[in-house]
N, C-alpha and C positions, 0 to 999 in steps of 0.2 A: 424298552420298547420308548420312543419318543411320542408325547403326546402334543397336538397343537388345539390351540383354543380358537374358536369362531365364534362371532359375535352375531346372531342372526334373531329378526325378530319374531316373536313368540308365532305369529301367523305364519312363518315358514312351515311350522310342524303340521298345522292343519292343511295346507296345501295336499299333503300326502297323505295325510288322515294318519299320522304316524308319532312315535314317542321321539324325544329326542335324540335317544340313542340308535333307534330304528332310522332316522332320518338320516344321521353322520354315516351310518351303513349305508344307505341307498346313495349319498352322497359322494363317498371313496367308490364305491362300484361303479357309478357313474363316470368318475374322472378317470379310473383304470382302463375303461373300456373305451373313452375318448382316446387316451394315449396310446391304447393299443392300435384302435382305428387309423390313427396318425402316425403309424409306423414307431411311435417311442419307444415302445417297451416290448417285450415278448408275451404270449401268453402265462409262460412259468412265472416271471416278475408280476405280471398284473394279480395274478392269482396270490402270490405272497403279499404283495403291497396291501390287498383287501384283506387279507386274513383269510381267505376261501380256498375251497381245493380247486384243481383246475377244471372238473367237471362243472361244477359251480360256476365258474367264470365262465365257459362254453354255454351254460344256460342262461348267464346273464348277458353275451352276445346276441344270443338267440333273442331275448326280451326287447333289447335296445336294436334290434333287426341289423346287426353289423356282422359282417362275414367272417367266418374263422378262419378264413385263408387271407393271405399278405399279398398273394401274387394277383398281379391284373389281368384280365383276358389278354390284353396285348401281351404282357411278358409271358403268358403261358403259351401264346401263340409262337413269339420268337424263339422259346426254347424248344417247343416241339420241331420247329422249321430247323434248328441246327442240330437236331438227333439223326 
């Protein structure tokens, strides 16, 4: 596994009232949720990158108020009209 070092002010940890390790995990989860929301990665890849189960990733999506579905209402309507 590759490790990446970030330089953050100590005040960053108090913002979330967390330890550096908890903060790092939360930062990683926030990143993969955003990448998923943007359509850059799949649910499985996001969970793998964050080192969590797919169920835990779905819970994170809910916590960040991101839909687990990648299809827009317009795309769904178009698909239904084709059927």
